[in-house]
C-alpha positions as CSV (number, residue, x, y, z in Angstrom):
1,M,0.0,0.0,0.0
2,V,2.8,2.4,0.9
3,S,4.6,1.7,-2.3
4,N,1.5,2.7,-4.4
5,V,1.2,6.0,-2.4
6,F,4.9,6.5,-2.8
7,K,4.8,5.9,-6.6
8,T,1.9,8.3,-7.0
9,A,3.6,11.0,-5.0
10,L,6.8,10.5,-7.0
11,C,4.9,10.8,-10.2
12,L,3.2,14.0,-9.1
13,V,6.5,15.5,-8.0
14,A,8.1,14.5,-11.4
15,L,5.1,16.0,-13.3
16,T,5.3,19.2,-11.3
17,A,9.0,19.5,-12.0
18,L,8.4,19.0,-15.7
19,V,5.6,21.6,-15.9
20,A,7.7,24.1,-13.9
21,C,10.6,23.7,-16.4
22,G,8.3,24.5,-19.4
23,Q,8.2,27.7,-21.4
24,N,6.7,30.7,-19.8
25,K,5.8,32.4,-23.1
26,E,2.3,31.8,-24.3
27,R,2.2,30.0,-27.7
28,V,0.6,32.2,-30.3
29,P,-0.3,30.7,-33.6
30,N,1.0,33.7,-35.5
31,R,4.5,33.2,-34.1
32,I,4.7,29.6,-35.3
33,K,6.2,29.5,-38.8
34,T,5.8,26.0,-40.2
35,G,5.7,26.8,-43.9
36,P,5.6,29.6,-46.5
37,D,3.3,32.5,-46.5
38,E,0.6,31.6,-49.0
39,F,-0.1,35.3,-49.8
40,S,3.5,36.0,-50.8
41,I,3.6,33.4,-53.5
42,L,2.4,34.6,-57.0
43,P,1.5,31.9,-59.5
44,S,3.5,32.2,-62.7
45,K,2.0,31.9,-66.1
46,P,2.3,28.5,-67.9
47,L,5.4,27.9,-70.0
48,Q,5.1,28.4,-73.7
49,E,6.9,26.4,-76.4
50,P,8.4,28.6,-79.1
51,T,7.2,28.0,-82.6
52,N,10.8,28.1,-84.0
53,Y,13.7,27.1,-81.8
54,S,16.3,28.6,-84.2
55,A,14.8,32.1,-84.0
56,L,14.6,32.7,-80.2
57,P,14.6,36.2,-78.8
58,A,17.7,37.6,-77.2
59,P,17.9,37.2,-73.4
60,T,17.2,40.2,-71.4
61,P,19.2,40.1,-68.1
62,G,17.3,41.9,-65.4
63,G,14.2,42.1,-67.7
64,T,10.9,40.3,-67.6
65,N,10.0,36.8,-68.9
66,L,6.9,35.7,-70.6
67,T,6.0,33.6,-67.5
68,D,6.3,36.5,-65.0
69,P,3.0,37.5,-63.4
70,T,1.6,40.8,-64.6
71,P,-1.5,41.4,-62.5
72,K,-2.2,45.0,-63.7
73,A,-2.0,44.0,-67.4
74,D,-4.1,40.9,-66.8
75,V,-6.9,43.0,-65.2
76,I,-6.8,45.5,-68.1
77,V,-7.1,42.6,-70.6
78,A,-9.9,40.9,-68.5
79,L,-11.9,44.1,-68.5
80,G,-11.6,44.5,-72.3
81,G,-8.8,47.0,-72.5
82,R,-5.5,47.1,-74.3
83,V,-2.2,47.0,-72.4
84,P,0.0,50.0,-73.3
85,T,3.3,48.8,-74.9
86,G,5.3,51.7,-73.7
87,G,5.5,53.2,-70.2
88,V,2.8,55.8,-71.0
89,D,-0.8,55.2,-72.0
90,G,-1.0,56.9,-75.4
91,G,-4.8,57.2,-75.3
92,I,-4.8,59.3,-72.2
93,V,-1.9,61.5,-73.4
94,S,-3.5,62.2,-76.8
95,Y,-6.9,62.9,-75.2
96,A,-5.3,65.3,-72.7
97,S,-3.4,67.1,-75.4
98,R,-6.2,67.2,-78.0
99,Y,-6.2,71.1,-77.9
100,G,-2.4,71.4,-77.9
101,V,0.3,71.3,-75.3
102,D,2.0,74.3,-73.8
103,P,5.6,73.4,-73.1
104,A,6.0,76.0,-70.4
105,I,2.8,75.1,-68.5
106,R,4.6,74.0,-65.3
107,A,6.6,77.2,-65.0
108,E,3.4,79.3,-65.7
109,L,1.4,77.4,-63.0
110,A,4.2,77.7,-60.5
111,E,4.4,81.4,-61.1
112,A,0.7,81.9,-60.8
113,D,0.6,79.8,-57.7
114,E,3.4,81.8,-56.1
115,G,1.6,85.0,-57.0
116,R,-1.6,83.7,-55.5
117,R,-0.1,82.7,-52.2
118,T,2.2,85.8,-51.8
119,G,4.0,84.6,-48.7
120,R,4.7,81.5,-46.6
121,G,1.9,79.9,-44.6
122,K,-1.0,81.4,-46.6
123,Y,-1.7,78.4,-48.8
124,E,-5.0,77.4,-47.1
125,R,-6.3,81.0,-47.0
126,A,-5.4,81.5,-50.7
127,Y,-7.4,78.5,-51.9
128,K,-10.1,78.5,-49.3
129,R,-12.8,79.8,-51.6
130,L,-11.9,77.1,-54.2
131,A,-12.4,74.3,-51.7
132,L,-15.5,72.1,-51.8
133,D,-17.8,71.6,-48.8
134,P,-18.3,67.8,-48.9
135,Y,-21.8,68.0,-47.3
136,E,-23.0,70.7,-49.6
137,E,-21.7,68.8,-52.6
138,W,-23.4,65.7,-51.4
139,L,-26.7,67.6,-51.1
140,R,-26.2,69.1,-54.6
141,L,-25.6,65.6,-56.1
142,R,-28.6,64.1,-54.4
143,A,-30.8,67.0,-55.7
144,L,-29.6,66.1,-59.2
145,G,-30.6,62.5,-58.7
146,V,-27.1,61.1,-58.4
147,D,-27.0,57.9,-56.3
148,V,-24.6,58.9,-53.4
149,P,-24.2,56.0,-51.0
150,T,-23.3,57.8,-47.7
151,A,-23.2,61.3,-46.4
152,P,-19.8,62.8,-45.4
153,E,-19.3,63.9,-41.8
154,K,-20.3,67.4,-41.1
């Protein structure tokens, strides 16, 4: 009988010692890294076999490959648009310059802006009458029948 009580007490002491030697930090699932982050992996496009192996394009070190993901271009194509081949969308530039382009427009605007402000710290006062009141604009659009989902804070 004494041996069973002694064995039970010894087991409890051993269990208490093991628990006391454990980690004090609470285990948080976000701290446990068991694999890759699934949101940092972008799927690549499928490989394409060239039609002629003797006329392959020249390699572009540091450039892009046909299999590199292009999410912005893919969205443009999916919505029925055309992806611009250069760095600039020619349609937007030609539409914006349909009445001609003044090459000195930046300098003229900077000069007019400086003349309007006439000093440091007066920017808000200079443009105050040109600012929109969001609540008044919301009321104006509602009166025109435009579906405006929420009212701005007043």
